TORFI-670133 format. One line per field, with one value per residue: z, x, y of N, C-alpha, C in turn; residue in three letters. Coordinates in pm, 1 decimal, padded with zeros to 6 digits. Each point is the difference from the previous one (the first is absolute). Layout:
# TORFI-670133
n.zz <- c(Z|...)
n.xx <- c(X|...)
n.yy <- c(Y|...)
ca.zz <- c(Z|...)
ca.xx <- c(X|...)
ca.yy <- c(Y|...)
c.zz <- c(Z|...)
c.xx <- c(X|...)
c.yy <- c(Y|...)
res <- c(ALA|...)
//
This chain:
# TORFI-670133
n.zz <- c(04622.0|-00063.1|00098.8|-00018.7|00006.8|00024.0|-00032.8|00069.2|-00043.0|00121.2|-00009.2|00126.2|00061.2|00108.0|00070.0|00085.4|00066.0|-00113.6|00002.9|-00017.2|-00026.3|-00042.8|00071.9|00112.1|-00000.5|00052.6|00120.8|00032.8|00126.0|-00001.5|00128.2|-00018.5|00118.0|-00004.7|-00117.0|00102.3|-00043.9|-00074.7|00002.2|-00103.7|-00049.5|-00055.3|00121.2|-00054.6|00024.7|-00032.1|-00097.0|-00040.3|00025.3|-00058.2|-00094.0|-00001.1|00003.7|-00093.6|-00066.9|00017.4|-00023.5|-00103.2|00086.1|00018.2|-00033.7|-00058.6|-00039.3|-00118.3|-00051.3|-00112.8|-00006.7|-00130.1|-00003.4|-00122.6|-00060.9|-00081.4|-00122.7|-00055.8|-00110.4|-00109.6|-00047.7|-00030.1)
n.xx <- c(-04718.9|-00048.9|-00073.1|00047.7|-00116.4|00065.0|-00118.3|00026.2|-00089.1|00019.1|00028.4|-00035.7|00106.8|-00035.4|00111.1|00028.8|00062.8|00067.8|00027.6|00125.4|-00004.6|-00105.2|-00072.5|00028.4|-00082.8|-00084.8|00007.5|-00123.3|-00002.3|-00128.7|-00005.3|-00108.4|00053.6|00133.8|00014.8|00052.9|00123.9|00033.1|00131.0|00022.4|-00020.7|00114.8|00018.5|-00098.9|00094.5|00070.1|-00086.4|00006.3|00130.9|-00000.8|-00081.4|00080.2|00104.1|-00055.0|-00044.1|00122.9|00038.8|-00082.6|-00040.9|-00057.7|00127.3|-00098.3|-00052.8|00050.1|00047.6|00019.4|00106.4|-00011.0|00126.7|-00048.1|00115.3|-00066.4|00002.6|-00037.1|-00035.8|00025.8|-00103.4|00108.6)
n.yy <- c(09090.8|-00104.6|-00044.7|-00120.4|-00057.2|-00109.9|-00044.6|-00105.5|-00084.1|-00048.1|-00126.7|00013.3|-00046.2|-00066.7|-00003.7|-00095.9|00094.6|-00022.7|00128.6|-00035.6|00128.7|-00066.7|00083.8|-00061.5|-00103.1|00088.5|-00054.0|00037.1|-00039.5|00035.8|00030.1|-00073.7|-00031.5|00014.1|-00054.0|-00067.3|00020.6|-00103.6|-00012.9|00078.4|-00120.7|-00033.6|-00047.6|-00070.9|-00090.9|00107.6|00028.4|-00126.2|00000.3|00121.3|-00050.6|-00106.6|00081.1|00076.5|-00107.4|-00045.2|00124.6|-00013.4|-00095.1|00117.7|00022.8|-00063.7|00114.3|-00031.1|00112.9|-00065.3|00079.3|-00020.5|00038.7|00003.6|00003.5|00081.1|-00047.7|00115.3|-00062.6|00069.5|-00066.8|-00065.3)
ca.zz <- c(00000.3|00051.5|00056.7|-00055.3|00087.8|-00071.4|00083.0|-00060.4|00092.0|00019.7|00104.1|00107.2|00094.2|00129.5|00073.6|00105.8|-00044.0|-00012.7|-00004.8|00112.0|00108.6|00050.0|00143.4|00038.3|00051.0|00143.2|00073.0|00129.6|00062.7|00095.4|00086.0|-00034.0|00124.2|00050.1|-00110.3|00010.9|-00121.4|-00012.3|-00093.5|-00136.7|-00012.4|-00124.2|00036.6|00064.1|00132.5|00098.2|00030.3|00066.5|00137.3|00074.0|00028.0|00107.8|00125.3|00035.3|00049.8|00126.1|00104.4|00000.1|-00045.5|-00073.2|-00128.4|-00082.8|-00142.4|-00059.7|-00142.0|-00067.0|-00109.9|-00081.1|-00095.7|-00111.5|-00099.5|-00132.5|-00113.5|-00117.5|-00124.2|-00119.9|-00058.8|-00134.4)
ca.xx <- c(00020.7|-00117.6|00025.8|-00082.2|-00023.0|-00030.5|-00070.3|-00013.3|-00058.9|00085.4|-00040.8|00098.4|-00006.1|00061.0|00036.6|00098.2|00130.3|00091.1|00139.4|00077.8|00010.0|-00135.0|-00017.7|-00067.7|-00137.0|-00002.1|-00116.8|-00033.1|-00122.2|-00053.7|-00107.0|-00127.5|-00062.7|00060.5|00075.8|00144.9|00044.4|00139.2|00083.4|00000.1|00109.8|00003.3|-00032.2|-00131.3|00011.7|00023.5|-00130.6|-00078.4|00049.5|-00051.7|-00142.5|-00006.3|00039.6|-00103.7|-00116.8|00039.0|-00005.7|-00136.0|-00075.6|-00123.4|00038.4|00027.1|-00015.4|00108.2|-00015.8|00129.3|00021.0|00114.7|00045.3|00069.0|00029.4|-00047.5|00049.0|-00087.8|00076.0|-00079.5|00015.1|00058.9)
ca.yy <- c(-00143.1|-00068.8|-00132.5|-00106.9|-00113.2|-00122.8|-00096.9|-00131.6|-00096.4|-00116.7|-00093.3|-00005.9|-00111.7|00031.3|-00120.4|00023.2|00049.9|-00113.3|00045.1|-00053.9|00098.8|00029.5|-00024.0|-00123.7|00010.7|00030.5|-00050.2|00060.4|-00049.9|00097.0|-00049.5|00063.4|00047.1|00124.7|00061.6|-00015.5|-00068.3|-00043.3|00075.6|-00054.3|-00095.3|-00077.6|-00137.7|-00007.4|-00060.3|00107.2|00059.4|-00104.3|-00013.2|00115.2|-00024.6|-00099.4|00065.5|00097.7|-00073.9|-00061.2|00103.3|00055.7|-00117.3|00031.7|00059.1|-00118.0|00030.6|00078.0|00033.7|00007.5|00093.3|-00041.0|00100.0|-00066.0|00101.2|-00039.8|00078.4|00005.4|00019.0|-00025.1|-00132.2|00014.1)
c.zz <- c(00060.2|00051.0|-00063.5|00103.1|-00084.5|00098.2|-00075.5|00106.7|00008.2|00108.1|00101.9|00082.6|00130.2|00071.7|00108.4|-00059.5|00001.2|-00002.4|00122.2|00119.1|00059.8|00150.3|00024.0|00040.2|00150.6|00061.8|00131.4|00049.5|00105.2|00077.6|-00035.6|00124.3|00040.6|-00103.9|00021.5|-00121.3|00008.7|-00084.3|-00138.4|-00013.8|-00131.0|00025.4|00073.8|00143.4|00108.7|00040.4|00074.4|00145.3|00085.9|00038.7|00111.9|00134.7|00046.7|00056.3|00132.7|00116.1|00017.3|-00050.9|-00074.4|-00138.1|-00095.4|-00150.5|-00049.6|-00148.3|-00061.8|-00108.9|-00070.8|-00095.7|-00103.9|-00107.9|-00139.1|-00105.6|-00113.4|-00122.4|-00119.3|-00053.3|-00142.9|-00097.2)
c.xx <- c(-00124.6|00039.2|-00094.9|-00012.6|-00036.6|-00064.6|-00007.7|-00057.6|00092.3|-00060.4|00112.7|-00021.6|00065.1|00027.9|00100.2|00134.1|00100.1|00147.2|00076.4|00007.9|-00136.1|-00008.3|-00074.4|-00144.0|00008.5|-00130.7|-00014.4|-00126.0|-00042.1|-00114.4|-00129.5|-00075.0|00055.3|00084.2|00150.6|00044.8|00146.1|00076.0|-00017.8|00123.3|-00009.9|-00037.6|-00133.4|00010.6|00024.9|-00130.4|-00087.2|00042.4|-00047.9|-00145.7|-00016.9|00032.6|-00108.0|-00122.9|00031.2|-00006.2|-00140.2|-00095.5|-00130.2|00028.5|00039.6|-00012.2|00113.8|-00027.9|00139.9|-00004.2|00127.5|00031.9|00083.9|00018.3|-00030.8|00059.4|-00100.4|00086.3|-00093.5|00029.4|00052.0|-00062.0)
c.yy <- c(-00065.0|-00137.9|-00100.1|-00111.1|-00120.1|-00095.9|-00131.4|-00092.1|-00120.5|-00087.6|-00008.3|-00126.1|00046.0|-00131.3|00032.1|00044.9|-00114.2|00041.6|-00051.7|00095.7|00036.8|-00027.3|-00131.2|00030.0|00024.5|-00048.1|00075.9|-00068.2|00101.4|-00063.9|00072.5|00047.1|00135.5|00073.2|00001.7|-00081.6|-00039.3|00101.4|-00061.0|-00088.5|-00076.8|-00145.1|-00003.4|-00049.7|00104.9|00066.6|-00100.3|-00016.2|00116.0|-00024.1|-00103.2|00064.4|00097.5|-00070.2|-00068.4|00098.3|00057.0|-00107.8|00030.2|00060.5|-00112.6|00026.0|00087.8|00021.0|00009.3|00106.9|-00043.4|00114.1|-00072.3|00105.6|-00054.3|00092.1|-00008.4|00027.2|-00023.1|-00138.8|00017.2|-00095.4)
res <- c(MET|SER|ALA|HIS|THR|ILE|LEU|ARG|TYR|ALA|THR|TRP|VAL|ILE|GLY|PRO|GLU|ALA|ALA|PRO|GLU|ALA|PRO|GLU|ILE|LEU|HIS|VAL|LEU|ALA|CYS|THR|THR|CYS|SER|ALA|ALA|SER|GLU|ALA|THR|GLU|GLU|PHE|GLU|GLY|ALA|ARG|ASP|TRP|ALA|PHE|GLN|HIS|SER|GLY|ARG|ASN|PRO|SER|HIS|THR|GLY|HIS|ARG|GLU|THR|VAL|THR|ARG|PHE|TRP|ARG|ALA|ALA|PRO|LEU|ASN)
//
């Protein structure tokens, strides 16, 4: 028995996952001075509040980096 492979060229698109059960976008803010970080949260305000508290306790820690996790879906363009 022989195996056959079929190749076809297709145009693909990618975009944010739109399924109702898709995970929410997650936000994390990390201090660029000491690398302490907020918990991942669906609400940006939770990460922002952590950054305010961290800078308040550590006045020289004023820089923060945001990491956003967003789920995407690729599909062939019909």
